[in-house]
C-alpha positions in Angstrom: -43.6 -0.4 -19.5 -45.7 -2.2 -17.0 -44.8 -3.9 -13.5 -44.1 -7.8 -13.9 -46.6 -9.9 -11.7 -45.2 -11.8 -8.9 -45.5 -15.1 -11.3 -43.9 -13.2 -13.8 -41.0 -12.1 -11.5 -40.5 -15.6 -10.5 -40.1 -16.7 -13.9 -37.7 -14.1 -14.8 -35.4 -14.7 -12.2 -35.3 -18.6 -12.5 -34.6 -18.2 -16.6 -32.0 -15.6 -15.7 -30.7 -17.9 -13.0 -30.7 -20.9 -15.3 -29.1 -19.1 -18.1 -25.9 -18.8 -16.0 -25.6 -22.0 -15.5 -24.6 -21.8 -12.0 -23.2 -25.2 -10.4 -26.0 -26.4 -8.4 -24.5 -26.6 -4.9 -23.4 -22.6 -5.4 -26.9 -22.0 -6.6 -28.4 -23.8 -3.5 -25.9 -21.5 -1.4 -26.9 -18.4 -3.2 -30.5 -19.1 -2.9 -30.0 -20.2 1.2 -27.9 -16.7 1.9 -30.3 -14.6 -0.1 -33.4 -16.0 1.5 -31.8 -15.6 4.6 -31.4 -12.0 3.8 -34.7 -11.7 2.5 -35.9 -12.6 6.0 -33.8 -10.0 8.0 -34.9 -7.5 5.5 -38.6 -8.6 6.5 -37.8 -8.6 10.3 -35.9 -5.3 10.0 -38.5 -2.8 11.1 -38.3 -1.2 8.2 -41.7 -1.4 6.5 -41.6 -1.9 2.7 -38.2 -2.1 2.7 -37.7 -5.9 1.2 -40.6 -5.1 -1.2 -38.8 -2.1 -2.4 -35.4 -4.3 -2.9 -37.5 -6.7 -4.7 -39.0 -4.3 -6.9 -35.4 -2.8 -7.8 -34.0 -6.2 -8.1 -36.6 -7.3 -10.6 -36.7 -4.3 -12.7 -32.5 -4.5 -13.0 -32.9 -8.0 -13.9 -35.2 -7.2 -16.7 -33.4 -4.4 -18.1 -30.1 -6.5 -18.3 -32.1 -9.6 -20.1 -34.6 -7.6 -21.9 -31.7 -4.5 -23.0 -34.5 -2.6 -24.1 -34.9 1.5 -23.5 -38.0 1.0 -21.7 -36.7 -1.5 -19.4 -33.7 0.4 -18.1 -35.6 3.5 -17.8 -38.2 2.1 -15.6 -35.3 0.5 -13.5 -33.8 3.7 -13.1 -37.1 5.4 -12.4 -37.7 3.1 -9.6 -34.4 4.2 -7.9 -35.0 7.4 -8.2 -38.5 7.3 -7.0 -37.1 6.0 -3.5 -36.6 8.5 -0.5 -32.9 9.1 0.5 -33.5 7.2 3.5 -35.2 4.2 1.9 -32.6 4.4 -0.8 -30.0 4.2 1.8 -31.5 0.8 3.2 -31.7 -0.7 -0.1 -28.1 -0.4 -0.9 -27.0 -1.5 2.3 -29.5 -4.5 1.0 -27.4 -5.1 -2.3 -24.2 -4.9 -0.7 -24.8 -7.2 1.9 -26.1 -9.7 -1.3 -23.1 -9.2 -2.8 -21.2 -10.1 0.5 -23.1 -13.3 0.5 -22.8 -13.8 -3.0 -19.0 -13.4 -2.9 -18.6 -15.8 -0.1 -20.6 -18.2 -2.1 -18.5 -18.3 -4.8 -15.5 -18.4 -2.2 -17.2 -21.4 -0.7 -17.4 -23.0 -4.3 -13.6 -22.7 -5.3 -13.0 -24.0 -2.0 -15.2 -27.2 -2.3 -13.9 -27.7 -5.5 -10.3 -27.5 -4.4 -10.6 -29.7 -1.7 -12.4 -32.4 -3.7 -9.6 -32.5 -5.8 -7.3 -32.6 -2.8 -8.7 -36.2 -2.3 -8.0 -37.4 -6.0 -4.9 -39.3 -6.9 -4.2 -37.0 -9.4 -4.2 -34.0 -7.3 -0.5 -33.0 -8.0 -0.9 -33.6 -11.8 -2.8 -30.3 -12.1 -1.2 -28.8 -15.4 -0.7 -25.5 -13.3 1.2 -26.9 -9.9 4.6 -26.7 -9.0 4.9 -30.7 -9.0 3.5 -30.5 -13.0 5.5 -27.8 -13.8 9.1 -29.6 -12.4 8.0 -32.5 -14.4 7.7 -30.2 -17.9 10.7 -28.3 -17.0 13.0 -31.4 -15.8 12.0 -33.0 -19.6 13.8 -29.7 -21.1 16.7 -29.1 -19.0 17.3 -32.5 -16.9 16.2 -33.3 -13.5 19.1 -32.1 -11.8 19.1 -28.8 -13.2 15.5 -28.8 -12.4 16.1 -29.5 -9.0 18.4 -26.8 -8.6 16.2 -24.2 -10.2 13.0 -25.3 -7.5 15.3 -25.1 -5.3 16.6 -21.5 -5.6 13.3 -20.5 -6.5 12.0 -17.3 -5.1 8.0 -16.0 -4.7 8.0 -12.7 -2.7 4.6 -10.9 -2.1 4.8 -7.9 -0.4 1.2 -6.8 1.2 0.8 -3.0 0.9 -1.7 -0.6 2.8 -2.9 1.1 -0.5 -6.6 2.2 0.3 -8.3 -0.5 -2.2 -10.0 -2.6 0.4 -14.0 -0.9 0.5 -15.2 -3.3 3.2 -14.4 -2.5 7.0 -12.8 -5.2 9.1 -16.0 -5.8 11.2 -17.6 -6.7 8.2 -14.8 -8.9 6.9 -14.9 -10.5 10.3 -18.6 -11.1 10.1 -18.0 -12.5 6.5 -15.4 -15.1 7.7 -18.0 -16.5 10.6 -20.3 -16.9 7.8 -17.8 -18.8 5.7 -17.1 -21.1 9.1 -21.1 -21.7 9.3 -21.3 -22.5 5.6 -18.9 -25.1 5.9 -20.7 -26.5 9.3 -24.2 -26.4 7.4 -22.5 -28.8 4.5 -21.0 -30.8 7.1 -24.8 -31.3 8.5 -26.3 -32.0 4.8 -23.6 -34.9 4.9 -23.8 -36.3 8.1 -27.8 -35.9 8.6 -27.2 -33.4 11.6 -29.7 -30.9 12.8 -29.8 -28.8 9.3 -32.0 -26.0 11.1 -29.5 -25.5 13.6 -26.8 -24.8 11.2 -29.5 -22.2 9.1 -30.8 -20.4 12.3 -26.8 -19.6 13.3 -26.5 -18.2 9.7 -29.6 -16.4 9.8 -28.2 -14.9 13.3 -25.0 -14.0 11.4 -26.4 -12.3 8.3 -28.7 -10.3 10.5 -25.4 -9.5 12.3 -23.8 -8.3 8.9 -27.2 -6.3 8.3 -26.9 -4.4 11.5 -23.4 -3.6 11.2 -22.4 -0.4 9.6 -20.8 -0.7 6.4 -18.5 2.5 6.4 -15.7 2.8 8.9 -16.7 6.3 11.0 -12.9 7.4 10.5 -9.7 6.7 8.4 -7.6 3.6 10.1 -4.2 4.4 11.7 -1.1 3.0 9.6 -0.9 0.7 13.1 -4.5 -0.7 12.4 -3.6 -1.6 9.1 -0.7 -3.5 10.3 -3.1 -5.7 12.1 -5.4 -6.1 9.2 -2.7 -7.8 7.9 -1.5 -9.5 10.7 -5.2 -11.3 10.7 -4.2 -12.7 7.3 -1.3 -14.1 8.6 -2.6 -15.6 11.7 -5.8 -17.1 10.0 -4.2 -18.3 6.7 -0.3 -17.7 6.0 1.4 -19.1 9.0 0.2 -22.5 8.5 -0.9 -22.8 4.5 3.1 -21.7 3.4 4.3 -24.6 4.8 1.6 -26.9 3.7 2.3 -25.7 -0.1 5.9 -27.0 0.5 5.0 -30.3 2.0 2.1 -31.0 -0.7 5.0 -30.1 -3.5 7.8 -32.5 -1.6 4.7 -35.0 -1.6 4.1 -35.1 -5.3 7.8 -34.9 -6.1 8.9 -37.6 -3.5 6.0 -39.7 -3.8 6.0 -42.3 -1.1 9.1 -42.1 0.3 8.5 -38.2 1.4 8.2 -37.3 5.1 10.7 -40.3 5.6 13.8 -38.5 4.2 15.1 -35.3 3.9 12.6 -32.7 1.9 13.7 -31.9 -1.5 12.0 -28.5 -1.0 13.4 -25.7 0.0 11.4 -22.9 1.6 10.7 -20.3 -1.5 8.0 -18.1 -0.1 9.2 -14.7 1.6 6.5 -12.3 3.0 7.4 -8.5 2.4 5.3 -5.6 3.8 5.1 -1.8 3.0 2.4 -1.8 5.9 4.0 0.7 8.3 7.2 1.7 5.9 5.9 3.2 2.7 6.0 6.8 3.7 5.6 8.2 0.0 2.8 10.8 0.5 1.7 9.3 3.9 2.5 11.7 6.4 1.0 9.3 9.1 3.9 6.8 8.2 6.5 8.2 11.1 9.9 6.2 12.1 7.8 5.2 15.2 5.1 4.0 13.4 7.5 1.9 11.7 8.9 0.5 14.6 5.6 -0.4 16.4 4.8 -2.5 12.5 7.8 -4.5 13.5 7.3 -5.2 16.7 3.6 -6.1 16.1 4.8 -8.8 13.4 7.1 -9.9 15.4 5.1 -10.8 18.3 2.4 -12.7 16.3 5.3 -14.7 14.5 7.1 -15.7 17.9 3.8 -16.5 19.4 2.8 -18.7 16.7 6.3 -20.5 16.6 6.1 -20.7 20.4 2.9 -22.6 20.5 3.7 -24.8 17.6 7.2 -25.7 19.4 5.0 -26.3 22.5 2.6 -28.5 20.6 5.1 -30.8 18.9 7.0 -31.1 21.9 4.2 -32.3 23.8 3.4 -35.2 21.4 7.0 -36.1 20.8 6.9 -39.0 23.4 9.4 -40.9 22.3 10.9 -42.9 24.8 15.0 -42.8 25.1 14.8 -46.4 24.8 13.3 -46.8 21.5 14.9 -43.5 20.3 18.2 -42.9 22.1 19.4 -39.2 22.0 22.5 -38.1 19.8 25.5 -36.7 21.5 24.6 -33.3 20.2 21.3 -33.6 21.5 22.6 -34.3 25.2 25.1 -31.5 25.0 22.2 -29.3 23.9 20.1 -30.6 26.9 22.8 -29.7 29.1 23.5 -26.1 27.8 19.7 -25.2 27.7 19.0 -26.9 31.5 21.9 -24.9 32.6 20.2 -21.5 31.4 16.8 -22.2 32.5 17.5 -24.8 35.5 13.7 -24.6 37.2 12.2 -25.3 34.3 14.3 -28.0 33.2 13.8 -29.9 36.1 10.3 -29.4 36.4 10.1 -30.8 32.5 12.7 -33.2 33.4 10.0 -34.4 36.2 7.1 -35.1 33.5 9.2 -36.4 30.8 11.8 -38.6 32.6 12.7 -40.6 29.6 11.9 -38.4 26.6 14.7 -36.4 25.6 13.7 -34.9 22.2 10.4 -33.8 24.0 12.3 -32.0 26.6 14.3 -30.2 24.4 11.4 -28.8 22.7 9.4 -27.5 25.7 12.6 -25.7 26.8 13.0 -24.0 23.1 9.4 -23.1 23.5 10.1 -21.3 26.7 13.1 -19.4 24.6 10.8 -18.4 22.3 8.7 -17.1 24.9 11.6 -15.2 26.2 12.6 -13.8 23.1 9.1 -12.4 22.8 9.0 -10.7 26.3 12.7 -9.6 25.9 14.1 -11.8 28.5 17.5 -11.1 27.7 19.0 -14.3 30.0 16.8 -16.6 27.9 16.3 -15.0 24.9 17.4 -16.1 20.9 19.7 -13.4 19.6 18.5 -14.3 16.0 16.4 -17.0 14.3 19.5 -18.9 13.0 20.2 -20.0 16.4 16.6 -21.4 16.9 17.1 -23.3 13.5 20.7 -24.7 14.7 19.0 -26.0 17.8 16.1 -27.6 15.7 18.4 -29.5 13.3 20.2 -30.9 16.5 16.8 -32.4 17.2 16.2 -33.2 13.7 19.7 -34.8 13.3 19.1 -37.0 16.5 15.5 -38.2 15.5 17.3 -39.3 12.1 20.1 -41.0 13.9 17.8 -42.9 16.1 15.6 -44.3 13.5 12.7 -41.7 13.6 12.7 -40.2 10.6 8.9 -39.6 10.0 9.3 -37.6 13.3 12.2 -35.8 11.9 10.4 -34.8 8.8 7.1 -34.3 10.0 5.7 -31.9 11.8 9.2 -30.8 12.8 10.2 -30.3 9.5 7.2 -27.8 8.8 8.1 -26.0 12.0 11.5 -25.7 10.5 9.7 -24.4 7.2 8.0 -22.0 9.3 11.2 -20.3 10.5 13.1 -20.5 7.8 10.3 -18.6 6.2 9.2 -15.9 8.4 12.3 -15.9 10.8 11.6 -13.7 14.0 10.0 -10.8 12.0 7.3 -12.3 9.8 7.5 -9.7 7.2 10.4 -8.2 5.8 9.5 -4.6 6.1 10.4 -2.0 3.5 10.8 1.6 3.4 9.4 3.5 0.7 10.3 7.8 0.0 9.8 9.9 -2.8 13.0 11.1 -4.4 12.0 14.9 -4.2 11.7 14.4 -0.3 15.6 12.8 -0.3 16.8 15.9 -2.5 15.0 18.5 0.0 16.6 17.3 2.8 20.0 16.6 1.5 20.0 20.1 0.2 19.1 21.5 4.1 21.4 18.9 5.7 24.4 20.4 3.0 23.2 23.8 3.9 24.2 23.4 7.6 22.1 25.1 9.9 18.9 24.3 12.1 17.1 20.9 10.8 13.4 21.1 10.2 11.2 18.4 11.4 10.8 16.7 7.9 14.7 16.4 8.1 14.9 15.0 11.7 11.8 12.4 10.6 13.9 11.4 7.6 16.9 10.8 9.4 15.2 8.8 11.9 13.9 6.3 9.7 17.6 5.2 9.2 18.5 4.9 13.0 14.9 2.7 13.0 15.8 0.5 10.2 19.2 0.0 12.2 17.4 -0.7 15.4 15.1 -3.2 14.2 18.0 -5.2 12.3 19.9 -5.2 15.4 16.7 -6.5 17.3 15.2 -8.7 14.8 18.0 -9.9 12.3 19.3 -8.1 9.2 16.2 -9.8 7.3 13.9 -7.8 9.4 14.1 -4.3 7.6 17.0 -2.9 4.8 15.4 -2.6 1.8 14.8 1.1 1.0 12.7 2.2 -2.0 13.1 5.5 -4.0 10.0 6.6 -5.8 10.2 8.3 -9.0 13.8 7.5 -9.3 15.1 9.7 -12.4 19.2 9.6 -11.7 21.6 7.6 -10.1 22.1 10.5 -7.8 18.4 9.7 -6.4 19.9 6.3 -5.0 23.3 7.7 -4.0 21.1 9.9 -1.6 20.1 7.3 0.4 23.3 6.6 1.6 24.2 9.9 1.8 21.3 10.3 4.5 22.1 7.0 6.2 25.7 8.4 7.1 24.0 11.7 8.1 21.7 9.8 10.5 24.1 7.9 12.3 27.1 10.5 12.8 30.7 9.9 11.5 31.2 7.3 14.4 27.9 5.5 14.0 27.4 2.2 12.1 25.3 2.5 9.3 22.3 0.0 8.8 22.5 -2.5 6.1 20.7 -1.3 3.1 19.6 -2.6 -0.2 18.5 0.8 -2.0 16.1 -0.3 -4.8 15.3 2.1 -7.6 11.2 2.5 -8.6 10.9 3.4 -12.1 7.3 4.6 -12.5 6.9 7.1 -15.8 7.2 6.3 -19.5 10.1 8.2 -19.4 12.0 6.4 -16.4 11.3 3.3 -17.6 13.2 3.9 -20.9 16.1 5.5 -18.9 16.1 2.9 -16.5 19.1 0.8 -17.9 21.4 4.1 -18.2 20.6 4.8 -14.7 21.5 1.1 -13.2 24.8 1.3 -15.4 26.0 4.2 -13.6 24.8 3.7 -9.7 26.5 0.4 -9.8 29.8 2.0 -9.9 28.8 4.3 -6.9 31.2 3.1 -4.0 28.6 2.2 -1.4 26.3 0.6 -3.8 29.0 -1.2 -5.4 29.9 -2.5 -2.0 26.5 -4.0 -1.3 26.6 -5.5 -4.4 29.7 -7.6 -3.7 28.1 -8.4 -0.2 25.3 -10.0 -1.8 26.9 -12.0 -4.8 25.7 -9.1 -7.5 22.1 -9.3 -6.4 19.9 -6.4 -7.2 16.4 -5.6 -7.2 14.4 -3.0 -9.2 11.0 -2.0 -9.2 8.8 -1.1 -11.9 5.7 1.0 -11.3 2.4 -0.2 -13.3 0.0 2.4 -12.1 1.7 5.5 -12.7 3.0 4.5 -16.2 -0.5 3.7 -17.3 -1.9 6.7 -16.1 0.9 8.8 -18.1 0.5 7.1 -21.4 -2.4 5.0 -21.3 -2.5 0.8 -20.7 -1.5 -0.4 -24.1 1.9 1.9 -24.4 2.4 1.1 -20.6 2.1 -2.7 -20.9 4.3 -2.5 -24.0 6.9 0.0 -22.1 7.0 -2.3 -19.0 7.9 -5.2 -21.2 10.6 -3.3 -23.3 11.7 -2.0 -20.2 12.2 -5.6 -18.4 14.1 -7.0 -21.4 16.6 -3.9 -21.7 17.3 -4.3 -17.7 17.5 -7.9 -18.2 19.8 -7.8 -20.7 22.1 -5.1 -18.8 22.0 -7.4 -15.6 23.2 -10.5 -17.7 26.1 -8.5 -19.3 26.9 -7.0 -15.8 26.9 -10.3 -14.0 24.1 -9.3 -11.7 21.6 -11.7 -10.3 18.3 -9.6 -11.1 14.9 -9.4 -9.2 12.6 -7.7 -10.8 9.8 -6.1 -8.4 6.4 -5.6 -9.9 4.5 -2.7 -8.3 1.0 -4.3 -9.4 -2.6 -3.1 -8.3 -5.7 -5.3 -8.2 -7.6 -3.6 -10.9 -6.0 -3.9 -14.6 -5.5 -0.2 -15.1 -2.6 -0.8 -12.2 -1.2 -4.3 -13.8 -3.7 -6.4 -11.8 -5.3 -9.8 -13.6 -4.0 -13.4 -13.0 -0.4 -13.5 -11.5 0.6 -16.7 -13.4 -0.6 -15.7 -17.1 1.1 -12.5 -16.7 4.5 -14.1 -15.4 4.5 -16.8 -18.2 4.1 -13.6 -20.3 7.4 -12.0 -19.3 10.7 -11.5 -21.4 13.2 -13.9 -21.3 15.7 -13.9 -18.1 13.5 -11.1 -16.3 12.3 -14.1 -14.0 14.8 -16.2 -13.7 13.4 -18.1 -10.8 12.4 -14.7 -8.9 9.1 -12.8 -9.2 8.5 -10.4 -6.5 5.0 -8.1 -6.6 3.2 -6.0 -4.6 -0.3 -7.2 -3.2 -2.5 -4.4 -2.6 -5.7 -3.8 -0.5 -8.8 -6.2 -1.3 -6.2 -8.6 -3.6 -4.8 -9.3 -0.2 -7.9 -11.0 1.3 -9.0 -12.4 -2.0 -5.8 -14.3 -2.6 -4.7 -15.3 1.1 -8.0 -14.8 3.1 -8.9 -18.6 2.9 -6.2 -21.2 3.6 -7.5 -23.4 0.4 -7.6 -20.7 -1.9 -4.0 -19.0 -0.8 -2.3 -22.3 -1.0 -3.7 -22.7 -4.6 -2.7 -19.3 -5.7 0.7 -19.6 -4.0 1.2 -23.1 -6.3 0.2 -21.7 -9.3 2.4 -18.6 -9.1 5.3 -20.7 -8.2 4.6 -23.1 -11.2 4.6 -20.0 -13.6 7.9 -18.9 -12.0 9.2 -22.3 -12.4 8.3 -22.6 -15.8 8.7 -18.8 -17.1 12.7 -19.7 -17.3 12.3 -23.0 -19.3 14.0 -22.7 -22.8 10.8 -23.2 -24.5 8.6 -20.3 -22.8 11.5 -18.1 -23.1 11.9 -19.1 -26.8 8.3 -18.6 -27.4 8.3 -15.1 -25.7 11.5 -13.9 -27.6 10.4 -15.2 -30.7 6.8 -13.5 -30.7 8.3 -10.1 -29.9 10.4 -10.1 -32.7 7.8 -11.5 -35.0 5.3 -8.9 -33.7 7.3 -6.1 -33.3 5.8 -4.1 -36.1 2.6 -4.6 -34.7 3.6 -3.6 -31.1 5.3 -0.3 -32.7 1.9 0.3 -34.6 -0.3 -0.2 -31.4 2.3 1.8 -29.1 1.9 5.2 -31.0 -1.7 4.9 -31.7 -2.9 4.1 -28.6 -0.7 6.8 -26.9 -2.5 9.4 -29.5 -5.8 8.1 -28.5 -5.1 8.1 -24.9 -3.3 12.1 -25.2 -6.4 13.2 -27.0 -8.1 12.3 -23.9 -6.5 13.3 -20.7 -4.6 16.2 -22.7 -7.9 17.9 -23.7 -8.6 21.4 -22.2 -10.5 20.9 -19.0 -10.0 17.0 -18.9 -9.4 17.2 -15.2 -12.0 18.6 -13.5 -14.3 16.8 -16.3 -13.1 13.6 -14.8 -14.0 14.8 -11.6 -17.6 15.8 -12.5 -18.3 12.8 -14.1 -17.1 10.1 -11.6 -17.3 10.1 -8.1 -13.7 10.9 -7.6 -13.6 13.3 -5.3 -16.1 11.4 -3.1 -13.8 8.4 -3.0 -11.5 10.7 -1.2 -14.0 10.9 1.4 -14.3 7.0 1.9 -12.3 5.9 5.1 -10.3 3.5 3.1 -6.9 3.6 4.1 -4.5 6.0 6.2 -2.9 7.6 2.8 -4.2 10.7 1.3 -6.2 10.4 -2.0 -4.2 12.7 -4.1 -1.1 14.8 -3.5 -2.7 18.2 -3.4 -5.7 20.1 -2.4 -7.7 19.8 -5.7 -7.1 18.1 -8.8 -6.4 20.6 -11.8 -4.5 18.0 -13.8 -3.6 14.5 -14.0 -0.5 14.8 -12.4 -2.5 15.8 -8.9 -4.1 12.2 -8.6 -2.8 9.1 -7.5 -3.0 6.3 -9.6 -5.8 4.4 -6.8 -8.4 6.8 -7.4 -7.8 7.2 -11.0 -8.6 3.6 -11.7 -11.2 3.4 -8.9 -13.5 6.2 -10.0 -13.6 5.0 -13.5 -14.3 1.5 -12.3 -17.5 3.0 -9.9 -18.6 4.7 -13.1 -18.9 1.5 -15.0 -16.8 2.6 -17.6 -13.3 1.0 -16.5 -11.3 3.4 -18.7 -8.1 3.1 -16.9 -7.9 -0.8 -18.2 -8.7 -0.3 -21.7 -8.5 3.2 -23.3 -6.8 3.3 -26.4 -6.6 -0.2 -27.4 -9.6 -0.3 -29.8 -7.8 2.4 -32.0 -4.5 0.8 -31.6 -5.9 -2.4 -32.9 -7.8 -0.4 -35.8 -4.3 1.1 -36.6 -3.0 -2.1 -37.2 -6.3 -3.6 -39.2 -5.1 -6.9 -40.0 -8.0 -9.5 -38.5 -6.1 -12.5 -39.3 -2.8 -11.0 -37.9 -4.5 -10.0 -34.7 -5.9 -13.3 -34.1 -2.4 -15.5 -34.8 -0.9 -12.9 -32.5 -3.4 -13.8 -29.8 -2.5 -17.5 -30.2 1.1 -17.0 -30.4 2.0 -13.7 -28.3 1.8 -14.3 -24.3 1.9 -10.6 -23.7 -0.7 -9.8 -26.4 -3.1 -12.5 -25.3 -2.7 -11.4 -21.6 -3.6 -7.6 -22.8 -6.4 -8.8 -24.4 -7.8 -11.6 -21.7 -7.6 -8.8 -19.2 -8.9 -6.0 -21.4 -12.1 -8.5 -22.0 -12.7 -9.0 -18.2 -12.3 -5.1 -17.8 -14.9 -4.1 -20.4 -17.4 -7.6 -19.5 -17.8 -5.5 -16.0 -18.5 -2.1 -17.8 -21.7 -1.4 -18.9 -22.8 1.3 -21.8 -26.3 2.5 -20.3 -24.6 3.0 -17.2 -21.6 4.4 -18.4 -23.7 6.9 -20.7 -25.2 8.3 -17.6 -21.9 9.0 -15.9 -20.7 11.0 -18.9 -23.6 13.2 -19.4 -23.3 14.5 -15.8 -20.1 16.4 -17.6 -21.6 18.4 -20.0 -18.8 17.7 -22.6 -20.1 16.0 -25.2 -16.9 15.7 -27.2 -15.3 14.0 -24.6 -18.4 11.7 -23.8 -18.5 10.7 -27.3 -14.7 10.0 -27.4 -15.1 7.5 -24.5 -17.8 5.8 -25.8 -16.7 5.2 -29.4 -13.5 3.9 -28.0 -15.4 1.8 -25.5 -17.4 0.4 -28.8 -14.3 0.0 -30.8 -12.3 -2.0 -28.3 -15.1 -4.0 -27.6 -15.9 -4.9 -31.1 -12.3 -5.6 -31.7 -11.7 -8.1 -28.6 -14.5 -9.9 -29.4 -13.4 -10.5 -33.0 -9.8 -11.4 -31.8 -11.2 -13.7 -29.1 -14.0 -15.3 -31.0 -17.4 -15.9 -30.1 -20.3 -13.1 -30.1 -19.5 -11.7 -26.8 -16.8 -11.0 -24.3 -15.6 -13.8 -22.4 -17.2 -16.5 -24.5 -14.2 -18.4 -24.5 -13.8 -17.9 -20.5 -17.6 -19.3 -19.7 -16.6 -19.3 -16.2 -15.7 -16.1 -15.6 -18.3 -14.4 -17.9 -21.0 -16.5 -15.8 -19.7 -14.6 -12.8 -19.8 -11.6 -14.1 -23.0 -12.0 -15.6 -24.6 -13.2 -12.3 -23.5 -9.9 -10.6 -24.2 -7.0 -13.3 -27.7 -6.4 -12.6 -27.3 -6.3 -9.1 -24.5 -4.1 -9.7 -26.7 -2.1 -12.0 -29.2 -1.1 -9.1 -26.4 0.0 -7.1 -24.9 2.1 -9.9 -28.3 3.8 -10.4 -28.8 4.4 -6.7 -25.1 6.0 -7.2 -25.9 8.1 -9.7 -29.0 9.7 -8.3 -27.0 10.8 -5.4 -24.2 11.8 -7.6 -26.6 14.2 -9.5 -28.3 15.7 -6.4 -24.7 16.7 -5.2 -23.4 17.8 -8.7 -26.8 20.0 -9.2 -26.8 21.7 -6.2 -26.1 25.5 -6.4 -22.6 26.9 -5.9 -21.7 27.5 -2.1 -24.7 25.6 -0.6 -23.8 23.2 1.9 -23.4 19.6 1.1 -26.5 17.3 1.8 -24.9 14.6 4.1 -27.5 12.0 3.3 -27.1 12.2 -0.4 -23.0 12.0 0.3 -23.7 8.9 2.6 -26.0 7.0 -0.1 -23.4 8.3 -2.5 -20.5 6.3 -0.2 -22.6 3.5 0.6 -23.1 3.0 -3.2 -19.2 3.0 -3.8 -18.9 0.2 -1.1 -21.6 -1.7 -2.7 -20.2 -1.5 -6.0 -16.7 -2.5 -5.2 -18.2 -5.5 -3.5 -20.0 -6.2 -6.5 -17.3 -6.0 -9.2 -14.9 -7.4 -6.6 -12.5 -4.8 -7.3 -11.5 -1.1 -6.4 -8.2 0.6 -7.2 
């Protein structure tokens, strides 16, 4: 197939872009950023680099649009013809391009959200908390709806699982570019110097290109803590109270801000970063204490600065706004403790009593951060109490706007974050507990592992004493298989502090992960609540209990279809048991970013949960790249929190619960058929002789372990001889890189074929939320896959039987999904998402072809030969690029 002329190439790219129907402003951003990258490549000092990038780009677009074997073969031939050094540069160029495209897409989302913000009907968005409240009130009445709103809880838990392929240096460069893109928009609106904005962007794109895309070494757990802190500093600290404010504005209308808010803080941030030691030997008790200290420093510094800023602006004269008697008493107490500062503040603010108080409170926060015992707060509740005195005084003096304005947002921040910021959770494997207890019960010398396990409990006690009881105390037991696994935590805590010591407050949380464990969950829970220490803690909390469900291992255990159905059944059974037992249940969803690990839109997943399994409370893990995608930008973070909170509110509405209950009953036979057929099909693949080494050969699974993504090891043993040896993240990540995405869909086609009734399945898609969510997620997963690329990966394995099994199931699943959702191709019913996938696909193909050539070279090397470092680097570069292009990893 001949190479296109320059005119033909320009025409091809133009037609491809036009077919995607990209919004004009986003298209302009993509073109501008792409042209800046092109200029950087031309100026890079590498002769011919830009031309080689363009040749491969045009070839992959032609192969994607023509869909002919000849066009695809030509694109592959170009990728293979490049020297290893040039392929390295080309891979970096495509990766940089994806970062810029992702930035343009995010910028467009933010642009749309900000435009909606200015509309009078913004609060009427169908998936906002305000709209959800109106719908709920129509069903249960205003008073009940308000009670549910005020009791609602959304609890994201940030984890350090290694799924963020970008370096922090790359992320920082992208964030700076985001700021410059906003300034460029402003220059276009205001007629300012557009060339200056573009020149600064060119400089930043050049920095992005010159920044090494791969980390030289794995981050430490402390590095991971600081990465999460960046999200808090840049986004969450201000975004969360703004969400509360928006909801209150929508519900109270013109009265908002002039009287007490009806909204109560409903977000709590949890963290496993520095606390999750399951399989991570680098997370020690010392690391856990450091993680808590870093988080506390960040939030205390934020609260100190906010309090000081509000204090400086609260210039209300005592003549117009007289202090209450309680405020006078508070001033006397504070000034007695900090005389010199009080005298200085009084001189600068002689008749401004409210301002004086806040400036002294800021000093107390500084003392708390610096551990100055004479001035420090013992706990955040005392700070809240002082702020309430100021707020009540303002209200009594008629200054309600000041009482419920910025001061109220500060109160929301303290109530949300306390002095600890994130509620640090500990996780450990039940087998570790059993081993340590056996050693302790036997007496004798204690091993290093035993001392470390016991030191964790001492650290939890220390953190509770220093930062308050909310700072730590949740203890998650991985692979809970019996009530003894949970009781073991209390026994270990007693060993840790000794017979006379004070045991820290512990909320022990079972984590049910495998298919068998999910089925056994109600029995295990019924047994553990009779355990004395467990029962005592239930009584202290008003019979509140958390139960965690693992999406990753259950999917790897029985396949994605059976796992989804099993998780639904487990939730229904646990929720029914909790209601019968008078327990206030919170289900904790261990979801990942990829579809094979429970990923996908959170709001639709919440609305598909069984009756009484949400009840106004939703907790989930937010992992890796998902943290930055959902919470990295303030506008997107606020929109995400608003959508999720709306779904939480509506999930327990009578109509939604009835819909899910009726659908589960109506389609029980369909579910049973799908469950059995999908599991049989999944087992025929993963239980086939030699599957594990074949999987390691046809995907870059082994090489993914070399990427310095996170501190946690990628697998449990030294090699992968069976599926059990592999962690769920690389299992999903590897299939994603091979453009197969098998972990998200395998077995569904066979399951749907077993049902076989097309009209019935189409009705199920309309009526059954769980089924609809499953089908929509699989459609997205398959849309990001590619048959031709997948075939080349599968050919690396020299197992035609397994390769055919995968290809046949992929084709069958795609056919059924298209039939059920309507149209002639995947995502036809979701045009915006379809456009985003199509826009990226040919560019991802280019990186996949570069990855394949490196993978072939590594696989075909003589046994015992040293690994070619250039080919290995090329492969790792392409892994990072494909992750950026597909926008998810594991």
